[in-house]
VEXSEGU-540905 format. One record per residue: residue in three letters; x, y, z of N, C-alpha, C, CB in turn. Coordinates in steps of 0.02 Angstrom, whole numbers, plus 50000, padded with zeros to 5 digits. Glycine has a CB too. Example, Ala and Ser with C-alpha at 12.3 -4.5 7.8 and 13.67 -1.06 7.14 Angstrom:
VEXSEGU-540905
ala506604971650390506154977550390506604983550390505654977650452/ser506424988850354506844994750357506455000250394507044997050286/
END
This chain:
VEXSEGU-540905
unk488144946551129488264948651054488904946251029488244956351044/unk488934943750971489404939850924489764945950873488904933550876/unk490344947650869490574950950814491164947450775490754957450836/unk491454949850725491894947650692492504951350757491844950150604/unk493184948350739493544950850789494034957850758493964944350819/unk493894958250692494174963550659493654969150628494594960550605/unk493914974850617493424979050575493284976950511493634985650567/unk492624977850490492584976250415492574983250366491874971750402/unk492934984650325493174989450268492754990050219493774987750238/unk492074995150220491814996450165492135001550123491224997650177/unk492175000050059492355003550014491635006149958492924999349984/unk491535011149967490685012149930490825011349862490245020549939/unk490455009149835490375006949771489495007449741490694999249772/unk489475008349676488785006749648488655000449653488665008449581/unk488924995149633488914988849641488884984049702489334987749615/unk488314984449738488334981449798488714975549812487774980349812/unk488574970449758488744964249781489744963649764488154958149732/unk489904967549722490534968949734490834971349796490674972649695/unk490504976849813490684981049870490804975649925490104986749890/unk490344970549934490294964649995490934960649966489434959149997/unk490954958849911491604954049892492314956249910491644952949815/unk492344963949899492834968549910493034967149976492614975449899/unk492474968450021492544967650100492854961950124491904967550134/unk492544956050093492664950450117493394949850102492214945350092/unk493634950650045494354950050025494914952950054494414951949968/unk494634959750073495034963850126495114961350188494784969850137/unk494624958350226494494956750289494984949950286493644955950309/unk494954946950236495354939650232496104940750218495074934550168/unk496244947150206496804950850165497114946450121497344953950206/unk496714946650069496974943450010497414946749960496464941449976/unk497244953949972497634959049925497394960549878498184957749902/unk496814959849854496344959949780496374968249779495334955949785/unk496394971949720496174978549696495304976449687496644981249614/unk494934984249685494254982249674494184980449596493764988149698/unk494724982949561494764980349477494764973649479495444982349432/unk495214970049515495304961249521494684958949532495804958149584/unk494384961949594493714957349596493164958749558493424957149658/unk493204963749523492664964349460492764960049410492654970849426/unk493404959949393493614955849337493504947349342494364957549328/unk493914946049413493974939649426493314936149425494304938849486/unk492664940449479492234936649473491654936149415492044937349523/unk491944939849368491544940449296491034946149301491094933149276/unk490864949049363490464954049370490524961349310490614955649443/unk491164961749289491294966449272491304967049188491804967549307/unk491234960749148491104959249090490294958049081491534953749075/unk489904958649112489164957049107488744962849111488944952449158/unk488084964949090487604968049094486854964449092487724972149051/unk486494966049141485974964449155485304969349138486084963049215/unk484804969249091484554975849099483644973849079485034982049038/unk483314977649118482574977249111482544982049043482094980349185/unk482024979148991481884984748934481794991748967481174982948888/unk481354993649015481204999649032481705002549092480484999449048/unk482305000149087482885002049137482535001949219483215010749115/unk482194998649227482064997549300482834996649349481564990249303/unk482714998849406483224999149436483354991649487483165005949471/unk482804986749442483124980649493483654977649436482424973549526/unk483724979349374484144977149325484844975249359484214982649270/unk485244979349391485844975949416485954972049466486204979349427/unk485304969249493485304963749546484904957849517484954966349617/unk484334958949484483954953449468484174948049434483484955149440/unk484644943749445484834937249415485334933749464485164938349341/unk485294928149430485534922549476486374924149486485364914149438/unk486474925449541487304927549556487734919649573487364933949642/unk487324914049572487824908249572488314906049552487714905049562/unk488514908349468489134907849447489654912849472489104907949383/unk489444919349493489924924049523490074919949572489724931149544/unk489814919049616489924915649680490424909349675489234913249708/unk490174904749619490814900649594491494903149590490704898649530/unk491564907849542492114912149525492444914849583491904917349482/unk492054916149631492424919949686493084915349708491884921249754/unk492774907249706493454903349721494054905249693493434896849703/unk494004908849642494734910949618495034917049646494744912049545/unk494714917849680494854923849733495264921049800494084927249759/unk495034916149823495334913249870495064913349938495884915549870/unk494334912049921493804908249966493114907149921493604913150039/unk492714901949974492104900949946491604903749977491974895049938/unk490944903649957490534906449972489884901249993490494910949924/unk489704901350063489144896550084488604900150104489304891750140/unk487944897750094487444901150118486884900150108487484905750111/unk486264903450100485544899850108485134906450058485224898850211/unk484724904150021484244908049984483444905449993484474907849908/unk482994909950009482324907750025481884912550003482204906550095/unk481224911649986480784916749981480154916150042480504916449904/unk479664923450044479334923350095478834918650096479154928750107/unk478844917050029478204912950000478184907250033478194911249925/unk478874902950031478984897750065478584896750134479634897850072/unk478244891150126477854888050187478224889250264477794879550173/unk478764887650244479164887450326479654893950337479754879750334/unk479464899250294479744906250299479944907150366479254911750280/unk479544906750408479784909350488480354904150515479054909050551/unk480384896950499480834894850535481504894550477480574887850572/unk481434895650440481864897450385482414903350410481384899950322/unk481994908750417482104915350457482644913450512481364918250493/unk482344908750545482704908650619483294904150599482194905150690/unk483374897950571483714894850543484474899650516483234891750495/unk484274903550456484584909050443485104912950493484094912750429/unk484684916350533485054920150603485644915350633484414921350674/unk485524909150646485814905350686486484903550621485234898950719/unk486314901950575486834901150521487414907450522486414901050447/unk487104914650532487584919150523487984919350603487234926450494/unk487644919450641487884918250713488484913450718487304915450756/unk488524906750690488954902550684489534904350638488644897150667/unk489274909250573489794911550540490304916150564489594913750495/unk490024919750616490254925650649490704922850686489774929750688/unk490534916550723490954915250777491624912950747490634909850825/unk491504908250695492044906050652492464909250622491884903350613/unk492484918150624492784922050569492554921650499493414920550567/unk491944920450491491824919750424491374926550403491454912350411/unk491754931050354491294937750342490784935650301491674944150307/unk490134938850326489494938850307489094943550266489244938350354/unk488744943750207488364948950189487694945750169488694953150134/unk487234950250147486584948050128486244954050109486204944150182/unk485694950650065485334955650029484664958450071485134952349959/unk484544963450068484054968550096484174970150159483394966550093/unk484564969750187484664971750264484214979550275485644972750282/unk484424983550229484284991350213483924991250167484814995750197/unk484284993850105483944996950040483984989550012484395004049991/unk483524989949950483784983749908484384982449868483374982549867/unk484854981049914485644981249903485834974549950486054989449934/unk486544973749927486954968449980487244973850028487654963049941/unk487334971250089487574974350151488034968150181486924976850203/unk488644971650218489094965850247488894966550328490024967150230/unk488724960150347488704959650412489184959050456488404955950423/unk489204961250515489944961250562489664957450615490314969550594/unk489084955450644489054953750709488264950550706489214960450763/unk488024949150773487334948850793487124947350865487044944150755/unk486644951650883486634950550954485914946450970486714958150994/unk485624947551026485074942851035484524942050980484744944651095/unk484494947550953483754947650909483994952150833482984953050965/unk484534953150837484644958150775485314954950745484744967250799/unk485354956350682485864956850632486214962550631485644955950573/unk486774963850649487314970050662487544970850603487934968950713/unk487474975850555487784977150482487894983250456487414974550435/unk488434983450414488574991950387487984991450327489584994350347/unk487864998450338487444999850268487975001250214486885006950274/unk487675003650149488285004650094488755011350102487945005250015/unk488645015650152489055019950161489605017850226488655026150168/unk489395011850255489965010350307489685011450380490625015450295/unk488965014950386488635016250459488395008950483487925021950456/unk488645006950551488405004450585487505002750598488735007250620/unk487134996150567486614997350586486244989950610486315001350535/unk485504989950634485284982650661484794982150613485004981450743/unk484634976350624484004972350584483794967050623484184969050510/unk483194968650647482914962350687482804954550636482084965050719/unk483074948050655483094944650622482414942750594483444940950647/unk481864943050627481274941850599480914945850549480924941450643/unk481214950450530480984957150483481354954650404481394966350520/unk481924950950422482344949750356481804945950291483064943750380/unk481844948550248481454944550188480594947650187481484934650210/unk480544951050242479764953150255479524960350195479694956250353/unk479914959650150479874966650115479384964650037480834970350097/unk479354969050009478814967949946479164963249907478604974849896/unk480004964149892480264957649860480294953149890480784957449838/unk480464952149951480264945849999480874940249975479334942549981/unk481304942749969481874937549980482424937750025482184936849928/unk482554932350037483134931550095483714927450066482854927550167/unk484374931050057484914928450022485604931150072484894931449937/unk485814925250090486504926350144486934922950120486474924150221/unk487554926250120488304923750107488804922850142488564926650074/unk488954918050173489674919350212490264915950180489664916450289/unk490964918950200491494917050159492004912150205491864923850129/unk492034906550151492554900550189493094903950167492554891650164/unk493494904850198494184906850200494754901650184494294909350265/unk494564895450176494874889850168495014889950099494524884250191/unk495224893550061495354893949971496094895449965494874900949923/unk496264894849889496824896849857496694901049810497164892249833/unk497064906449797497034910549740497114906949667497554915649750/unk496634907149617496974905649556497544907849527496654906549518/unk497824905549477498364910649447497914914349389499134906349410/unk498154918749359498004923349308497564919249243498744926649282/unk497974915749222497694911849167497044907449185498244907249143/unk497004904049230496244901849261495964907149280496194897049323/unk496184911349316495624916749324495264919949254495974922949364/unk495654922949201495464926349136495054919549115496164929249080/unk495164913849095494874910149061493984908349091495384904549058/unk493994908049167493324906649203492934912249202493384904549275/unk493194916849193493004923649191492684925949109493704928049214/unk493144925249066492754925248998492204919648984493264924748942/unk492394914449008491894908448981491354909649014492104900848993/unk491154913049086490414914749115490334921949076490354915349213/unk490854926349047490414932049008490184929848949490784938548991/unk490494926248913490174924148866489434918948858490654922048842/unk489504915048900488694911348935488284914848945488634908149000/unk488374920248999487944926049005487594930648962488214929149031/unk488204931548912488054937048867487414933148815488854939848820/unk487484925448815486924922348761486214922348799487114913648734/unk486244923548860485434924548898485304918548928484734926048845/unk485814915048948485784909448982485154909149028486394908749018/unk484604905549035483984906149067484174902849125483374903349032/unk484634899549150484704898949224484964903849260485064893949241/unk485174908849215485484915449258484914919949245486294919249230/unk484884921949186484534929149163483714927549174484734931449068/unk483394932449203482464930649219482304931649158481914936049274/unk481684929549144481234930949087481034938249089480594926349089/unk481064941949052480884950049038481514954649048480264952949093/unk482094951349052482884955149049483114952849002483404954349105/unk483714958048980484214956148939484924957048949484104958648890/unk485224952548904485944952248936486274953848860486224943548981/unk486924953748876487444954248816487134960948770487474946048763/unk487314959148696487144963848655486574965748652487284962748605/unk486024961948671485404962948676485094969048729485184956448690/unk485564969348792485454973448826485694979948816485574971448871/unk486154981348771486214987848736485714988748689486844988748702/unk485294984348657484934986748604484384989348649484744981548545/unk484154985048694483564987348732483694994548779483354980848781/unk484294996848787484375003148832484385007148774485035003848886/unk484455006548710484435012548661483735012848652484845011848588/unk483395007048638482775008748621482225011048671482575003848591/unk482665011048724482135013848795482235021848778482495011348896/unk482775023448774482965030848773482535033248709483865032248765/unk482555029848650482325031748592481575032048587482585027748546/unk481335028148630480515026648631480345029648692480265018348631/unk480855034948734480355037648802480225032748845479615040148783/unk480285026948879480135022648904480485021248967480135018748863/unk481065024748966481645022349019481345025249084482495025449004/unk481335021249141481285022949211481835029549226481465015849256/unk481565033749252481915040949272482535038449318481315046849321/unk482355035249385482865034149427483375028349402482555032549491/unk482855023149359483375017349347483745019149285483035009849338/unk483655023449239484295025249204484905027949250484125030649152/unk484675032849279485335035049323485775028149360485015040549393/unk485305024449389485505018749429485855014049383484905015249464/unk485725012749333486125007349280486585009649255485795004749223/unk486335016649226487165020249210487715021149259487125027649189/unk487605022249315488155021549366488465014949378487925023649427/unk487995009949391488345003049397488565000349336487904997849425/unk488275000349287488614997349229489355001549211488064997749163/unk489355006149211489915011149184490315009249238489775019849175/unk490335009249297490865006649346490965000149348490735008349411/unk490684995549315490984988749298491424988749251490544984149280/unk491214990249186491544990549133492164994949144491114992549084/unk492074999249170492715003549187493264999149223492525010049237/unk493094995749281493574992149323493714984549283493224991349405/unk493074983449231493444977049202494084979849158492884972149149/unk493954984749128494554987849096495334987449121494394994349094/unk495484989249194495784989149242496014983649250495524991049283/unk495604979749249495794970849289496164968149225494924964249314/unk495944971149162496374966449109497064969849094495944965549032/unk497134976449118497804978949125498234976749172497784984749133/unk497864974649225498184971649294498484964149268497514970649365/unk498214960649245498104954649198498694954149168497544955049147/unk498724959849121499284960549064499944960549093499214967049021/unk499934966449147500494966249180500894959249227500334971449218/unk500394955449251500654948749286500734944649226500124945049345/unk500574943649163500744939549117501324941549076500224938349080/unk501564948349062502074949149029502014949848965502424945049041/unk501494948848946501274946548866500794952248831500774938548868/unk500764953148779500224956948734499654955048725500364957848676/unk499554947248747498974944748712498284947148730498964938048719/unk498364951448782497794954348798497534960248765497814955348855/unk498004963548734498114969948690497444971748657498694968648630/unk497194968048607496594968448577496044968648628496524963048530/unk495954966048672495304964748713495304971648757495334956948766/unk495794974348771495924980348820495844986148781496644980448854/unk495984985848714495794991748660495004991748655496134990248578/unk494654984448651494004985448639493614987648711493734978848606/unk493934988348769493664988048827493794994648847493884982848869/unk494385000148823494405004848836493865008448800494955006348832/unk493545008248739492985010048706492445007548746492975007748638/unk492275003748766491615001148808491825006548883491624989948826/unk492145006348915492385010848963492145017248949493075010848967/unk492475019748911492415028548893491635029248872492995031748816/unk491225024848834490675025448810490155025448870490615020448761/unk490325020548918489915020748969489905025449004489965016749001/unk490505028649024490785034149068490425039349039491605035449068/unk490305039448993489965046548947489315045748966490015046648854/unk488905039848956488155039848974488165039849048487715033448945/unk488725038449095488515039849172488545046949187488985036049225/unk488945049449149489035058449157488385061849136489705062149102/unk488135058749071487455062049054486795060849111487235058748978/unk486815055249144486205052649183486345049949242485835047749149/unk486685055349292486795054149358486125053049405487205059749381/unk486315048449459485785044649482485485052149527486045036449531/unk484485053049517484375058549535484375064849492484705058749576/unk484685064949433484895070749415484245072849375485595070649378/unk484275078649326483675081749299483385077149240483855089349273/unk482775080749235482425075549154483005075349103481625080449099/unk482995070649060483325070949011482985075848966483445064748986/unk483325075048906483135079948856483245076748798483475086448858/unk483005078848728483265074748661484085074948652482915078548588/unk484135080048664484945081348640485375075048692485275091448663/unk485235073548754485505070748787485355062848783485435073948837/unk484685061748758484515054548734484925053748680483765053148713/unk485005056848627485475055548558486085055248568485465060448507/unk486415058748627487065057148641487155051348671487345061448674/unk486705050448716486805044248754486735038048712486325043948812/unk486185037448664486055032448602486675031048567485545035348547/unk487025036248550487465035848524488295032048544487385041048514/unk488255034248622488805030648659488505023148655488935033748742/unk487985022548674487885015848679487945011748618487305014948705/unk487815014048568487945010848501488585009348486487745014648451/unk489095015048510489845013548511490025007148553490225019748542/unk489775008048615489965002448662489604995448637489715004648742/unk489024994748626488894988848584489334986648543488404989548549/unk489544990048480489974987648448490644984848452489974990448421/unk490894990348503491484986748547491454980448590491694991148593/unk490894980348620490614972148657490624967848617489884971048686/unk490364969248558490294961648502491044959748483489824963448412/unk491554965848475492124963648456492464960348525492524969448422/unk492334963048569492634959948639492484953348658492434963548697/unk491864952048637491614944148643491864939748603490944943148631/unk492054942148537492454937548482493024937148510492544940248408/unk493374941648525494064941448570494264936948634494124947948596/unk493704937848671493694933648736493734923248709492734936648784/unk493144924648649493184917348628493774914648610492794916048575/unk494104920748566494684919248534495314915848591494904926548497/unk495324920348639495794919348702495694913148743495714925048751/unk495094911448735494964904248775495334899048747494204901648773/unk495504899948677495954894748641496594897048663495894894348556/unk496794902348657497494903748658497884905048734497554910048614/unk497424906048788497814905348836497904897748870497594910048877/
END
């Protein structure tokens, strides 16, 4: 059996990819707050939504640009990704397992998709036949290597963190994050899958799903929690950045994100995961809050574009 030398700390979050990035940063003792992980990775500034609020929305997009932005946190992500439709699937499964064993030997914290439920979880070791990992609440679990990717989704995605990096300064971190957020909001086809919406279109799709009664019940609760969590942490990230810069250049953006955060938290309160069926009053209240968030998002995106030329 091979394990990381130190214990991996799991901070439960709705956004499992950020939960893993936070665990990586903590293991490498980089000293980042959760808000800084959300903001520096760009994740806190985006939204990816299926028009019927399918629970796949928060994870069904290309994460490569977030992996690139992770370099600003002080580490780089290396890994592999493939589908069970690949003719060499079994060979690739074994290669992936061997890759993880080597990463653990070299003290590279690692995480993977769907070790348990369809989310990302931290791997802390391997034995002869299994991945040793923590579930979303930090409980130690095992998964046989030959079963990874055998689900209905059928994807294997594994990332290991190379600790030989350097944290970026605040200006570079902000500019890179803003540039990504602006591009993602346009629905970049390299990142946003067909049938999903990002940016302002995501808010419109959400409002339409509520008003037309086509929102997936479980997905509504899940999307509400994930995106409210991200927007709220993005707001805190901006405040951290302002404190570090010691200027007021971010004040307008913070004002817009205060509105977004407040509005999304209101939606999340209306639709807890697994909550009771929503009624017309809740739907109208949530639609109003989402419209307010959309208008603030529109202003925030314009402010980000302006800040790219000012910072």
